[in-house]
C-alpha positions as CSV (number, residue, x, y, z in Angstrom):
1,M,0.0,0.0,0.0
2,R,1.1,3.6,-0.7
3,T,-0.1,6.7,1.0
4,N,0.8,10.3,1.6
5,V,0.6,10.2,5.4
6,A,0.7,7.3,7.9
7,I,-0.2,8.1,11.5
8,I,0.8,5.5,14.1
9,G,-1.4,5.8,17.2
10,A,-5.1,6.8,17.6
11,G,-4.8,8.6,20.9
12,S,-5.3,12.3,21.4
13,A,-2.2,13.4,19.5
14,G,-2.9,10.9,16.6
15,L,-6.5,12.0,16.2
16,S,-5.5,15.7,16.3
17,A,-2.9,15.0,13.6
18,L,-5.5,13.1,11.6
19,R,-8.0,16.0,11.7
20,E,-5.4,18.3,10.3
21,V,-4.1,15.9,7.7
22,K,-7.7,15.5,6.4
23,Q,-7.8,19.2,5.7
24,H,-5.0,18.8,3.1
25,T,-5.2,15.2,1.7
26,G,-7.5,12.3,1.6
27,D,-4.7,9.9,1.1
28,Y,-3.8,8.7,4.7
29,V,-3.9,5.7,7.0
30,L,-4.3,5.6,10.8
31,I,-2.7,2.6,12.4
32,D,-3.6,1.3,15.9
33,E,-3.8,-2.2,17.2
34,G,-6.3,-1.1,19.9
35,P,-8.0,-1.0,22.2
36,L,-9.4,2.2,20.8
37,G,-10.5,5.1,23.0
38,T,-7.8,7.5,24.1
39,K,-5.6,7.1,27.2
40,C,-7.3,10.1,28.7
41,A,-10.7,8.4,28.4
42,R,-9.6,4.8,29.3
43,T,-6.9,5.1,32.0
44,G,-6.2,8.8,32.6
45,C,-8.1,12.0,33.0
46,M,-11.6,10.8,33.0
47,P,-11.7,7.6,35.2
48,S,-9.4,9.3,37.7
49,K,-11.7,12.4,38.0
50,V,-14.7,10.1,38.5
51,L,-13.0,8.5,41.4
52,I,-11.8,11.8,42.8
53,N,-15.4,13.2,42.6
54,V,-16.9,10.2,44.5
55,A,-14.1,10.5,47.1
56,K,-14.7,14.3,47.4
57,N,-18.4,13.8,48.0
58,Y,-17.8,11.1,50.7
59,H,-15.2,13.3,52.4
60,R,-17.6,16.2,52.8
61,R,-19.5,14.1,55.3
62,R,-17.0,15.3,57.9
63,V,-18.3,18.9,57.8
64,L,-22.0,18.3,57.3
65,A,-22.8,18.2,61.0
66,R,-21.1,21.6,61.4
67,Q,-23.5,23.0,58.8
68,G,-26.6,21.5,60.6
69,L,-26.9,18.5,58.4
70,S,-27.3,15.3,60.5
71,G,-27.0,11.6,59.6
72,S,-23.6,11.7,57.8
73,E,-22.2,9.2,60.3
74,H,-24.3,6.5,58.6
75,L,-22.7,7.0,55.2
76,K,-20.5,4.1,53.9
77,A,-18.1,3.8,51.0
78,D,-19.0,0.6,49.1
79,I,-15.7,0.2,47.3
80,P,-16.9,-2.5,44.7
81,A,-19.9,-0.3,43.9
82,V,-17.6,2.8,43.6
83,M,-15.3,0.9,41.2
84,R,-18.3,-0.2,39.1
85,H,-19.5,3.4,38.9
86,V,-16.0,4.5,37.8
87,R,-15.9,1.8,35.1
88,L,-19.4,2.6,33.9
89,L,-18.5,6.2,33.2
90,R,-15.0,5.2,31.9
91,D,-16.6,2.9,29.4
92,H,-19.0,5.7,28.3
93,F,-16.1,8.1,27.7
94,A,-13.8,5.5,26.1
95,G,-16.7,4.1,23.9
96,A,-17.5,7.6,22.6
97,M,-13.8,8.1,21.7
98,A,-13.6,4.7,20.0
99,Q,-16.6,5.7,17.9
100,A,-15.0,9.0,17.1
101,V,-11.9,7.2,15.8
102,E,-13.9,4.9,13.6
103,Q,-15.9,7.8,12.2
104,L,-12.9,10.0,11.6
105,A,-10.7,7.4,10.0
106,G,-13.4,5.4,8.2
107,D,-12.0,2.6,6.1
108,R,-8.5,4.0,6.4
109,L,-8.2,2.7,10.0
110,V,-5.7,-0.2,10.1
111,R,-6.1,-2.3,13.2
112,A,-2.6,-3.7,13.6
113,R,0.7,-3.3,15.4
114,A,3.1,-1.0,13.6
115,K,6.8,-1.3,13.1
116,I,8.9,1.2,11.3
117,L,11.1,-0.4,8.6
118,S,12.7,2.8,7.2
119,P,11.8,6.5,7.1
120,N,9.1,5.8,4.5
121,R,8.1,2.2,5.2
122,I,5.9,0.7,8.0
123,L,5.0,-2.9,8.6
124,A,1.4,-3.0,9.9
125,G,0.6,-6.5,10.8
126,D,1.4,-8.4,7.6
127,E,1.0,-5.5,5.3
128,E,3.8,-3.2,4.3
129,I,2.9,0.5,3.9
130,H,5.0,3.0,1.9
131,A,4.3,6.6,3.2
132,D,5.6,9.9,2.1
133,A,5.4,11.1,5.7
134,I,4.9,9.4,9.1
135,V,3.5,10.7,12.4
136,I,4.5,8.8,15.5
137,A,1.8,9.2,18.2
138,T,2.0,6.0,20.2
139,G,1.4,7.6,23.6
140,S,3.0,6.4,26.9
141,R,2.8,3.7,29.5
142,P,3.2,3.8,33.3
143,T,6.8,3.1,34.4
144,V,7.4,0.2,36.8
145,P,11.0,-0.3,37.9
146,R,12.3,-3.7,36.7
147,P,12.8,-5.2,40.2
148,W,9.1,-4.4,41.0
149,Q,7.7,-6.1,37.9
150,A,8.2,-9.5,39.5
151,L,5.8,-8.5,42.3
152,G,2.9,-9.3,40.1
153,D,-0.6,-8.2,41.0
154,R,0.6,-6.6,44.2
155,I,1.7,-3.7,42.0
156,L,-1.1,-1.4,40.7
157,T,-0.7,1.4,38.1
158,S,-3.0,3.8,36.5
159,D,-3.5,1.2,33.7
160,T,-4.7,-1.4,36.1
161,I,-6.3,0.2,39.2
162,F,-9.6,1.0,37.5
163,E,-10.0,-2.7,36.6
164,Q,-10.0,-3.8,40.2
165,Q,-13.3,-5.2,41.4
166,D,-12.4,-4.3,44.9
167,L,-9.4,-2.6,46.6
168,P,-7.3,-4.0,49.5
169,P,-7.4,-2.2,52.9
170,R,-3.8,-1.1,52.9
171,I,-2.1,0.6,49.9
172,A,1.3,2.4,49.6
173,V,1.5,5.0,46.8
174,V,5.0,5.4,45.4
175,G,5.5,8.6,43.5
176,L,4.1,12.1,44.2
177,G,3.4,13.4,40.7
178,P,-0.1,14.1,39.6
179,V,-1.2,10.5,39.3
180,G,0.1,9.5,42.7
181,L,-1.3,12.5,44.5
182,E,-4.7,12.4,42.9
183,L,-5.4,8.7,43.2
184,G,-3.7,8.6,46.6
185,Q,-5.9,11.2,48.2
186,A,-9.0,9.7,46.6
187,L,-8.2,6.3,48.0
188,A,-7.5,7.7,51.4
189,R,-10.8,9.6,51.4
190,L,-12.6,6.3,50.6
191,G,-11.3,4.7,53.7
192,I,-8.2,2.9,52.3
193,E,-5.3,3.0,54.8
194,L,-2.9,4.8,52.6
195,T,0.7,5.9,52.9
196,A,2.5,8.0,50.2
197,F,6.2,8.1,49.3
198,G,8.2,10.5,47.1
199,I,11.8,10.4,46.2
200,E,11.9,14.2,46.0
201,H,10.8,16.7,48.6
202,N,8.9,18.7,46.1
203,I,5.7,17.2,44.8
204,S,4.1,17.3,41.4
205,A,5.5,20.3,39.4
206,L,5.9,22.6,42.4
207,T,9.3,24.3,42.9
208,D,8.3,27.2,45.2
209,P,9.3,25.9,48.6
210,H,6.5,27.8,50.5
211,V,3.8,26.6,48.1
212,N,5.2,23.1,48.3
213,E,5.1,23.1,52.1
214,A,1.5,24.3,52.0
215,A,0.5,21.5,49.7
216,L,2.4,18.8,51.8
217,S,0.9,20.1,55.0
218,A,-2.7,19.9,53.6
219,L,-2.2,16.4,52.3
220,A,-0.5,15.2,55.5
221,E,-3.6,16.0,57.4
222,E,-5.3,13.2,55.5
223,F,-2.6,10.5,55.1
224,P,1.1,10.0,56.0
225,V,3.5,11.4,53.4
226,H,7.2,10.6,53.3
227,T,9.4,12.5,50.9
228,G,13.1,12.9,50.1
229,A,14.2,9.3,49.7
230,A,13.7,6.2,47.5
231,V,11.8,3.1,48.8
232,E,12.3,-0.6,48.3
233,L,9.3,-2.9,47.7
234,Q,9.5,-6.6,48.7
235,K,7.1,-9.5,48.9
236,A,6.0,-10.2,52.5
237,N,3.1,-12.3,53.9
238,G,1.0,-12.2,50.8
239,G,1.5,-8.5,50.5
240,L,4.4,-6.0,50.3
241,L,7.0,-4.7,52.7
242,V,7.8,-1.0,52.0
243,K,11.3,0.0,53.2
244,H,12.0,3.7,53.6
245,P,14.7,5.4,55.7
246,D,11.9,6.8,58.0
247,I,9.7,3.7,58.2
248,E,9.1,0.1,57.3
249,L,5.5,-0.6,56.5
250,A,3.5,-3.7,55.6
251,V,0.8,-3.1,52.9
252,D,-1.4,-5.3,50.7
253,A,-0.5,-3.5,47.4
254,G,1.5,-0.7,46.0
255,L,0.3,1.9,43.5
256,V,3.4,2.8,41.5
257,A,3.1,6.3,40.0
258,V,6.8,7.1,39.4
259,G,6.1,8.5,35.9
260,S,5.4,7.3,32.4
261,A,7.6,6.4,29.4
262,P,6.9,6.8,25.7
263,D,5.3,3.6,24.3
264,I,8.0,2.9,21.7
265,A,9.0,-0.7,22.5
266,G,9.2,-2.6,19.2
267,L,8.3,0.4,17.1
268,G,11.5,0.2,15.1
269,L,12.9,3.7,15.7
270,E,16.4,2.3,15.3
271,N,15.5,1.7,11.6
272,L,15.3,5.5,11.0
273,N,19.1,5.4,10.9
274,I,19.5,8.3,13.3
275,T,21.0,8.7,16.8
276,L,18.7,7.8,19.7
277,D,19.1,9.0,23.2
278,S,19.3,6.9,26.4
279,R,15.6,6.4,26.4
280,G,15.6,5.3,22.8
281,L,14.1,8.5,21.5
282,P,15.2,10.6,18.5
283,R,16.1,14.3,18.5
284,F,13.2,16.4,17.3
285,D,12.2,20.1,17.1
286,V,9.5,20.9,19.7
287,L,8.3,23.8,17.5
288,T,7.8,21.7,14.3
289,S,7.5,18.1,15.7
290,R,10.0,17.0,13.0
291,I,12.6,14.4,13.7
292,E,15.9,15.7,12.4
293,D,15.7,16.2,8.6
294,L,13.3,13.2,8.0
295,S,9.7,13.3,6.9
296,V,8.9,11.7,10.2
297,F,7.2,13.6,13.0
298,I,6.5,12.8,16.7
299,A,3.7,14.1,18.9
300,G,2.0,13.7,22.2
301,D,3.3,11.5,25.1
302,A,5.4,9.5,22.6
303,D,8.0,12.4,22.5
304,G,8.6,12.2,26.3
305,C,8.2,16.0,26.8
306,C,5.0,17.1,28.4
307,P,2.3,14.3,28.9
308,I,-0.7,16.7,29.2
309,L,-3.8,16.4,27.0
310,H,-3.9,19.9,25.5
311,E,-0.2,19.7,24.8
312,A,-0.7,16.4,23.0
313,I,-3.5,17.8,20.9
314,D,-1.3,20.8,19.9
315,E,1.6,18.6,19.0
316,G,-0.7,16.4,16.9
317,F,-1.9,19.5,15.0
318,I,1.7,20.7,14.4
319,A,2.8,17.3,13.2
320,G,-0.3,16.8,11.1
321,Y,0.0,20.2,9.4
322,N,3.7,19.9,8.7
323,C,3.7,16.3,7.3
324,A,0.6,16.9,5.2
325,T,1.8,20.2,3.7
326,G,5.4,19.3,3.3
327,D,6.3,22.5,5.2
328,T,8.4,22.8,8.3
329,H,6.2,25.5,9.8
330,V,7.3,26.8,13.3
331,F,4.4,27.2,15.7
332,C,4.4,29.1,19.0
333,R,3.5,27.0,22.0
334,R,0.8,27.9,24.6
335,T,1.5,29.3,28.0
336,R,2.4,26.4,30.4
337,L,-0.5,25.2,32.4
338,Q,-0.4,22.2,34.7
339,I,-3.2,21.3,37.2
340,V,-3.4,18.6,39.8
341,F,-6.9,17.8,41.0
342,T,-6.1,17.2,44.7
343,D,-7.7,19.1,47.5
344,P,-6.4,21.8,47.7
345,Q,-5.8,21.8,44.0
346,I,-2.2,22.3,42.8
347,A,-1.3,24.4,39.7
348,V,1.7,25.9,37.9
349,V,1.2,28.5,35.2
350,G,3.9,30.0,33.0
351,Q,7.4,30.1,34.5
352,G,7.8,28.3,37.8
353,H,9.8,29.7,40.8
354,R,12.9,27.6,40.1
355,Q,13.0,28.4,36.4
356,L,12.8,32.1,37.2
357,Q,15.7,31.8,39.6
358,E,17.8,29.8,37.2
359,D,17.2,32.3,34.5
360,D,18.2,35.1,36.9
361,K,15.0,36.9,36.4
362,R,14.3,40.0,38.6
363,F,10.8,39.3,39.9
364,V,8.6,40.0,42.9
365,V,6.3,37.5,44.6
366,G,2.7,38.4,45.3
367,K,1.2,36.2,48.0
368,A,-2.3,35.2,49.1
369,D,-3.0,33.0,52.1
370,F,-6.4,31.2,51.7
371,A,-6.6,30.6,55.5
372,D,-8.9,33.6,55.7
373,Q,-10.1,33.9,52.1
374,S,-13.8,34.7,52.2
375,R,-15.2,32.0,49.8
376,A,-12.9,29.3,51.3
377,V,-14.0,30.1,54.8
378,L,-17.7,30.1,54.1
379,E,-17.3,26.7,52.4
380,L,-15.3,25.3,55.3
381,H,-12.5,24.8,52.9
382,A,-10.0,27.4,54.2
383,G,-6.3,27.0,53.7
384,G,-3.7,27.0,50.9
385,L,-1.3,29.4,49.3
386,L,-1.0,31.3,46.0
387,H,2.2,32.9,44.7
388,V,2.3,35.0,41.5
389,Y,5.6,36.1,40.0
390,V,5.8,39.6,38.4
391,D,8.7,41.1,36.5
392,R,10.2,44.0,38.3
393,E,10.9,46.1,35.2
394,S,7.9,45.5,33.0
395,S,5.3,44.6,35.7
396,R,4.2,41.7,33.5
397,L,3.0,38.4,35.0
398,L,5.7,35.7,34.5
399,G,4.2,32.7,36.3
400,A,2.5,31.4,39.3
401,E,2.5,28.4,41.6
402,M,-0.4,27.5,44.0
403,A,-1.9,25.0,46.3
404,C,-5.3,26.4,47.1
405,P,-9.1,26.0,46.6
406,D,-10.3,26.4,43.0
407,A,-6.8,26.6,41.7
408,E,-8.1,25.3,38.3
409,H,-10.1,28.5,37.8
410,I,-7.4,30.8,39.1
411,A,-4.8,29.1,36.9
412,H,-6.9,29.6,33.8
413,L,-7.3,33.3,34.5
414,L,-3.5,33.6,34.9
415,A,-2.8,31.6,31.8
416,L,-5.0,34.0,29.8
417,A,-3.3,37.0,31.3
418,M,0.2,35.7,30.5
419,H,-0.8,34.7,27.0
420,S,-2.0,38.3,26.5
421,N,1.2,39.8,28.0
422,M,-0.9,41.5,30.7
423,T,0.8,43.4,33.5
424,V,-0.3,43.1,37.1
425,Y,-2.0,46.5,36.8
426,D,-4.0,45.3,33.7
427,M,-5.3,42.4,35.8
428,L,-6.3,44.7,38.7
429,H,-8.5,46.7,36.4
430,I,-10.8,43.7,35.8
431,P,-13.7,43.1,38.2
432,F,-13.5,40.5,40.9
433,Y,-16.9,39.3,42.1
434,H,-17.6,38.8,45.8
435,P,-17.4,36.3,47.3
436,T,-15.3,34.1,44.9
437,A,-12.0,32.3,45.2
438,E,-10.8,34.6,42.4
439,E,-10.7,37.4,45.0
440,G,-7.7,35.5,46.4
441,L,-5.9,36.2,43.1
442,R,-6.6,39.9,43.5
443,T,-5.0,39.7,47.0
444,A,-1.9,38.2,45.5
445,L,-1.8,40.8,42.6
446,R,-2.2,43.7,45.1
447,D,0.6,42.2,47.2
448,A,2.8,42.1,44.1
449,V,2.1,45.8,43.4
450,R,3.2,46.7,46.9
451,R,6.5,45.0,46.3
452,L,7.2,46.7,42.9
453,S,9.7,49.5,43.4
454,D,9.2,51.5,40.2
455,E,6.6,53.9,41.5
456,G,7.1,56.3,38.6
457,R,5.7,53.9,36.1
458,R,2.7,52.8,38.2
459,P,-0.5,53.7,36.4
460,E,-3.5,55.1,38.2
461,L,-5.8,52.3,39.5
462,S,-9.5,52.4,39.0
463,L,-12.0,51.7,41.8
464,C,-12.1,48.1,40.7
465,G,-8.3,47.9,41.1
466,T,-8.3,49.3,44.6
467,A,-11.4,47.6,46.0
468,P,-10.7,45.9,49.3
469,E,-10.6,42.1,49.8
470,A,-13.7,42.4,52.0
471,P,-15.9,45.2,50.4
472,L,-18.2,47.3,52.5
473,C,-21.8,46.0,52.4
């Protein structure tokens, strides 16, 4: 078979590439051995958020009596029923995505495992495909260190946990990135005896020491968290023994969330006749998705860069456009936005604290403590910290790190502001409705203004810009 474009992988990046390719040519194939339905829908964003939502609802029983709502002591988490609910919605989302793949690709969907034979040849099952251009969008898989692979079903990952009919009473989470934090807190809230371990002291993408401490303190109120050292896992009495410098702990299973690796095993990247790095990945341009000078492009989790859905979609678009048009068009990338759906939520927008320090940027930090933030207090959800980073010379917003209520909404506002090159004064001219969590952002912005030294360039603020945190009623 001959074709203009062959796309390997029908996940978020592959589908994004396919949508763009179809704008330029009808001569393409999409190769995926299945199961169809993106990683986000099957094992990532969607089932995890269903579990988090159930756990959040159950956790709220602890404050209902304070609000005059009685009877919460009779609530019970039926774990098998919870897992059935998670799978039911997971299957709904994954099924919808599988249908989308079939409709989008039509009879040009090849259900087979792909292996690259050369920069223009692919073996798909028993069929050899000659393609003018190739897009690699094979996604990623959870990483399990080799010694732990022998521990069998005592080891859970994001690929396997949602398939469990029931969950054991004692689980250790190893890894404090987004997956470990989100699933760990959810399991603890559902009554699992959970202990979490992280090799680094910083958790998720946080690099600001004060925000990191705020996040750790909040999480440690719900389950033990041990950071700053590696752990060993060993079989013991039908379960696992976790060895950490601070503690030895017997558990029934371990949820390993130490990261993910590009799913490239057996893909044949060595047949591209280029240099591969220690992970087996080729060099490529992040602004074009092109691998060296070949007509081969890589996108999404497969490139090992930033395994986030909207980034994968963008990279798929870039790869699809460039391979279908024959151009090497350079695309600007979006403002960095990372959100972890813990409680409090964790988010990083734009440049993080460590990056700004390493780049020797002159910036001030605007701070907001959510311990007395109006909306957080009235919802019995007080606590958390927001830091915004503002350039001393231009007053433009550079980045932010936060662990606070409704961080997902605050982070989106900040991403919009940074994308638009807004200054801290520009943001203070917009209205902040009372009482909302976004008022906490205004507090941080006003704190940053107080720390800016260039008084002569400070514009006159409107009433909206100078309104107090707690307006007169």
